C-alpha positions as CSV (number, residue, x, y, z in Angstrom):
1,M,-3.1,-16.9,-0.1
2,K,-0.8,-13.9,0.5
3,K,-2.5,-11.9,-2.2
4,W,-5.9,-12.6,-0.8
5,L,-4.7,-11.4,2.6
6,I,-3.1,-8.2,1.2
7,A,-5.9,-6.8,-1.0
8,L,-7.5,-9.4,-3.3
9,A,-6.1,-7.1,-6.0
10,G,-7.3,-7.4,-9.5
11,V,-10.6,-9.1,-8.8
12,L,-13.2,-8.4,-11.5
13,L,-16.7,-9.5,-10.8
14,S,-17.8,-9.0,-14.4
15,F,-15.3,-11.6,-15.8
16,T,-16.8,-14.8,-17.1
17,L,-15.5,-18.1,-16.0
18,V,-15.8,-20.0,-19.3
19,A,-14.0,-19.7,-22.6
20,C,-15.2,-16.6,-24.5
21,G,-15.1,-17.9,-28.1
22,S,-13.5,-16.6,-31.2
23,K,-13.7,-12.9,-30.7
24,T,-10.4,-11.3,-31.7
25,V,-8.2,-9.8,-28.9
26,A,-5.3,-8.7,-31.1
27,T,-4.2,-8.9,-34.7
28,T,-0.7,-9.0,-36.2
29,D,0.8,-9.5,-39.6
30,G,1.4,-13.1,-38.6
31,G,-2.2,-13.7,-37.6
32,K,-4.8,-13.0,-34.9
33,I,-5.1,-13.9,-31.3
34,T,-8.6,-14.9,-30.2
35,E,-10.3,-14.8,-26.8
36,S,-10.4,-18.6,-26.7
37,A,-6.7,-18.9,-27.5
38,Y,-5.9,-16.2,-24.9
39,Y,-8.0,-18.0,-22.3
40,S,-6.5,-21.4,-23.0
41,S,-3.0,-19.9,-22.6
42,L,-3.9,-17.9,-19.5
43,K,-5.6,-20.7,-17.6
44,S,-2.5,-22.9,-17.7
45,T,-0.4,-20.3,-15.8
46,S,-0.1,-20.0,-12.0
47,S,-1.1,-16.3,-12.2
48,G,-4.2,-17.1,-14.3
49,K,-5.3,-19.7,-11.8
50,Q,-4.7,-17.3,-8.9
51,V,-6.8,-14.7,-10.6
52,L,-9.6,-17.3,-11.0
53,Q,-9.3,-18.2,-7.3
54,Q,-9.7,-14.6,-6.4
55,M,-12.6,-14.0,-8.7
56,I,-14.5,-17.1,-7.4
57,L,-13.9,-16.1,-3.8
58,N,-15.0,-12.5,-4.3
59,T,-18.2,-13.6,-6.1
60,V,-19.0,-16.0,-3.3
61,L,-18.2,-13.4,-0.6
62,Q,-20.4,-10.9,-2.4
63,D,-23.3,-13.4,-2.4
64,Q,-22.9,-14.3,1.3
65,Y,-22.0,-10.9,2.8
66,G,-22.7,-8.3,0.2
67,K,-25.7,-6.9,2.1
68,K,-23.4,-6.1,5.0
69,V,-21.0,-4.1,2.9
70,K,-22.9,-1.0,1.9
71,D,-21.6,1.5,-0.7
72,S,-21.5,4.1,2.1
73,K,-18.9,2.0,4.0
74,V,-16.8,1.5,0.9
75,N,-16.9,5.2,0.2
76,A,-16.0,6.1,3.8
77,E,-12.9,3.9,3.6
78,F,-12.0,5.3,0.1
79,N,-12.3,8.9,1.5
80,K,-9.9,8.0,4.3
81,Y,-7.3,7.2,1.7
82,K,-8.0,10.5,-0.2
83,K,-7.7,12.5,3.0
84,Q,-4.5,10.7,4.0
85,Y,-2.7,11.4,0.7
86,G,-4.4,14.7,0.0
87,S,-3.2,16.3,-3.3
88,S,-0.9,13.3,-3.9
89,F,-3.8,10.8,-4.0
90,N,-4.0,10.5,-7.8
91,S,-0.3,10.2,-8.3
92,V,-0.1,7.5,-5.6
93,L,-2.8,5.6,-7.5
94,Q,-0.9,5.9,-10.7
95,Q,2.4,4.8,-9.1
96,N,0.7,1.6,-7.9
97,G,-1.0,1.0,-11.3
98,M,-4.5,1.6,-9.9
99,T,-7.5,3.7,-10.6
100,A,-10.1,5.1,-8.1
101,A,-12.6,2.5,-9.3
102,G,-10.1,-0.3,-8.8
103,L,-9.2,0.9,-5.3
104,K,-12.9,0.9,-4.4
105,K,-13.2,-2.7,-5.7
106,D,-10.2,-3.7,-3.5
107,I,-11.7,-2.0,-0.5
108,R,-15.0,-3.8,-1.0
109,S,-13.1,-7.1,-1.3
110,N,-11.3,-6.6,1.9
111,L,-14.5,-5.5,3.7
112,L,-16.3,-8.6,2.5
113,L,-13.5,-10.8,3.8
114,Q,-13.6,-9.0,7.1
115,E,-17.3,-9.8,7.4
116,A,-16.6,-13.5,6.6
117,V,-13.9,-13.6,9.3
118,R,-16.2,-11.9,11.8
119,D,-19.0,-14.4,11.0
120,N,-16.7,-17.5,11.3
121,I,-14.6,-16.9,14.4
122,K,-15.7,-17.1,18.0
123,V,-14.8,-14.1,20.3
124,T,-15.2,-14.8,24.0
125,D,-15.3,-12.3,26.9
126,K,-11.8,-13.6,27.7
127,D,-10.6,-12.5,24.2
128,L,-12.2,-9.1,24.7
129,Q,-10.6,-8.6,28.0
130,K,-7.2,-9.5,26.6
131,Q,-7.6,-7.1,23.7
132,F,-8.7,-4.4,26.1
133,K,-5.2,-4.4,27.7
134,S,-3.7,-2.9,24.6
135,Y,-6.8,-0.9,23.6
136,Q,-6.7,2.9,23.4
137,P,-9.6,5.0,22.3
138,K,-9.0,7.4,19.4
139,V,-7.0,10.4,20.5
140,T,-6.4,13.7,18.8
141,V,-3.0,15.3,19.0
142,N,-0.9,18.1,17.5
143,Q,2.7,17.4,16.6
144,I,5.8,19.2,15.5
145,L,8.4,17.3,13.5
146,V,12.0,18.5,13.2
147,S,15.2,16.9,12.1
148,K,17.4,17.7,15.0
149,K,17.0,16.9,18.7
150,S,18.3,20.3,19.7
151,T,15.5,21.9,17.6
152,A,12.9,19.8,19.4
153,E,14.4,20.9,22.7
154,T,14.1,24.5,21.7
155,V,10.5,24.0,20.8
156,I,9.8,22.4,24.3
157,S,11.7,25.3,25.9
158,Q,9.4,27.8,24.1
159,L,6.3,25.9,25.1
160,K,7.4,26.1,28.8
161,K,7.7,29.9,28.3
162,G,4.1,30.0,27.2
163,K,4.5,30.1,23.4
164,S,1.5,28.6,21.6
165,F,1.9,25.2,20.0
166,S,0.3,26.4,16.8
167,S,2.8,29.2,16.3
168,L,5.7,26.9,17.0
169,A,4.4,24.3,14.6
170,K,4.3,27.0,11.9
171,K,7.8,28.2,12.6
172,Y,9.7,24.9,13.2
173,S,7.8,21.9,11.9
174,T,9.1,20.2,8.7
175,D,5.8,18.4,8.2
176,S,4.2,20.5,5.4
177,A,0.9,18.8,5.7
178,T,0.3,19.8,9.3
179,K,2.5,22.8,10.1
180,N,-0.1,25.4,9.1
181,K,-2.8,23.5,11.0
182,G,-1.3,23.7,14.4
183,G,0.4,20.4,13.8
184,R,-3.0,18.6,14.0
185,I,-3.1,15.0,12.6
186,S,-6.0,12.7,12.1
187,P,-7.3,10.9,15.3
188,F,-5.8,7.5,15.9
189,D,-6.1,4.5,18.2
190,N,-3.9,1.5,19.1
191,T,-4.5,-0.2,15.8
192,N,-3.0,2.6,13.7
193,T,-0.1,1.2,11.6
194,S,1.0,4.4,9.8
195,L,2.4,6.1,12.9
196,D,5.7,5.3,14.5
197,S,5.2,3.0,17.5
198,D,7.3,5.2,19.8
199,F,5.1,8.2,18.7
200,K,1.9,6.4,19.7
201,E,3.4,5.2,23.0
202,A,4.4,8.7,24.0
203,A,1.1,10.2,22.9
204,F,-1.1,7.7,24.8
205,K,0.7,8.7,28.1
206,L,-0.4,12.3,27.8
207,K,-3.5,13.8,29.4
208,N,-5.5,16.6,27.8
209,G,-3.4,19.7,27.3
210,E,-0.1,18.1,28.2
211,Y,2.9,17.9,25.8
212,T,6.0,15.7,25.7
213,K,8.7,17.1,28.0
214,K,11.4,15.4,26.0
215,P,11.8,15.0,22.2
216,V,10.3,11.8,20.9
217,K,12.8,10.0,18.5
218,T,10.9,8.4,15.6
219,Q,11.8,7.0,12.2
220,Y,10.9,10.5,10.8
221,G,13.1,12.6,13.1
222,Y,12.3,14.2,16.4
223,Q,8.7,15.0,17.4
224,V,7.0,17.1,20.1
225,I,3.5,16.0,20.8
226,Q,0.6,17.8,22.4
227,M,-2.6,16.0,23.5
228,V,-5.8,17.7,22.4
229,N,-8.3,15.0,23.3
230,H,-7.7,11.8,25.2
231,P,-11.1,10.2,25.9
232,D,-11.5,8.1,29.0
233,K,-10.8,4.4,28.3
234,G,-13.7,3.1,30.4
235,T,-14.2,-0.7,30.8
236,Y,-14.0,-3.4,28.2
237,K,-17.7,-3.7,28.2
238,D,-18.0,-0.1,27.0
239,H,-16.0,-1.0,23.9
240,K,-17.1,-4.6,23.0
241,S,-17.9,-3.7,19.3
242,E,-14.6,-1.9,18.8
243,L,-12.6,-4.6,20.5
244,K,-14.2,-7.3,18.3
245,D,-13.3,-5.2,15.3
246,Q,-9.7,-5.1,16.4
247,I,-9.6,-8.8,17.0
248,V,-11.1,-9.4,13.5
249,T,-8.4,-7.2,12.1
250,D,-5.7,-9.2,13.9
251,K,-7.2,-12.4,12.6
252,L,-7.0,-11.1,9.0
253,Q,-3.3,-11.1,9.4
254,D,-3.3,-14.8,10.5
255,S,-3.0,-17.0,7.4
256,S,-4.3,-20.1,9.1
257,T,-7.5,-18.3,10.2
258,V,-8.1,-16.8,6.8
259,R,-7.5,-20.1,5.1
260,S,-10.0,-21.8,7.4
261,V,-12.6,-19.1,6.8
262,V,-12.0,-19.1,3.0
263,S,-12.6,-22.9,3.0
264,K,-15.9,-22.6,4.8
265,V,-17.1,-19.7,2.5
266,L,-16.2,-21.6,-0.7
267,K,-17.9,-24.8,0.5
268,K,-21.0,-22.9,1.4
269,G,-20.9,-21.2,-2.0
270,N,-21.4,-24.5,-3.8
271,V,-18.7,-23.7,-6.4
272,N,-18.8,-25.7,-9.6
273,I,-15.8,-25.5,-11.9
274,Q,-17.0,-26.3,-15.4
275,D,-13.6,-26.3,-17.1
276,K,-12.1,-29.7,-16.7
277,D,-8.5,-28.3,-16.8
278,L,-9.3,-26.1,-13.8
279,Q,-11.1,-28.7,-11.7
280,N,-8.5,-28.6,-9.0
281,V,-8.0,-24.8,-8.8
282,L,-9.6,-24.7,-5.3
283,S,-8.3,-28.0,-4.1
284,D,-6.1,-26.5,-1.4
285,Y,-9.1,-24.8,0.1
286,L,-11.9,-27.4,-0.4
287,S,-10.0,-30.4,1.0
288,S,-11.2,-31.6,4.4
289,S,-7.9,-30.7,6.0
290,S,-8.3,-27.0,5.0
291,S,-11.4,-26.5,7.1
292,K,-9.7,-27.8,10.3
293,K,-8.5,-25.3,12.7
């Protein structure tokens, strides 16, 4: 279940679910290894069964929710990763043993699961109002990152004297990705998990044009933040769609909710395991107790 929650990594829609036959996978001086032999060996392992679980789930999700996950949405999420990692994107993929195509498959898998959760949970006005308490619209800020508190205090002193944030970012910031862009980072809201929580808390308190009057201590060092655009929060009714998205995202981190949704999706998918040795591969999710919540 943990792997399904994280990324559904390694799911291959084109993989067939029955033994492949006698085609040779590898040869050695001692003999050859056939697809059927490989399959027989693989299916008896816990990792092999886990891959089959993932494959079945992804196939069923694609059938039930594929129309809601357009290629454009997958590409948009993919491009966010590319933008986030910039020139390091390809090396990050390699370090994680992934390819661009593989990442897109994982993104699609996660989006399909999101749609399933959205379709199978009930979100009330009370839930929306509760979520609204922590809600923040996407804000745009500039930031200067330094290693010493005294340096951050110098930056703030210079800002008070009228120096431009952009020039100070270029002079002092140790963040090579933003220092030549005035310290500008990508817009973020309360659901962002890549930024330090103290950074977000300090930023959300700022009004347009304001900057932090004291250095903000984060896991990366000391930061000075300038608010560029802080949209009005409005009322919860103005943001129902966004709030529901955030609730769905939270539910995706709850194993009991995901387990219940997976059970419903698999039962609806009318899964039929034809290999007698794998008859119980989905028993944890298809038993009557799994669908209770």
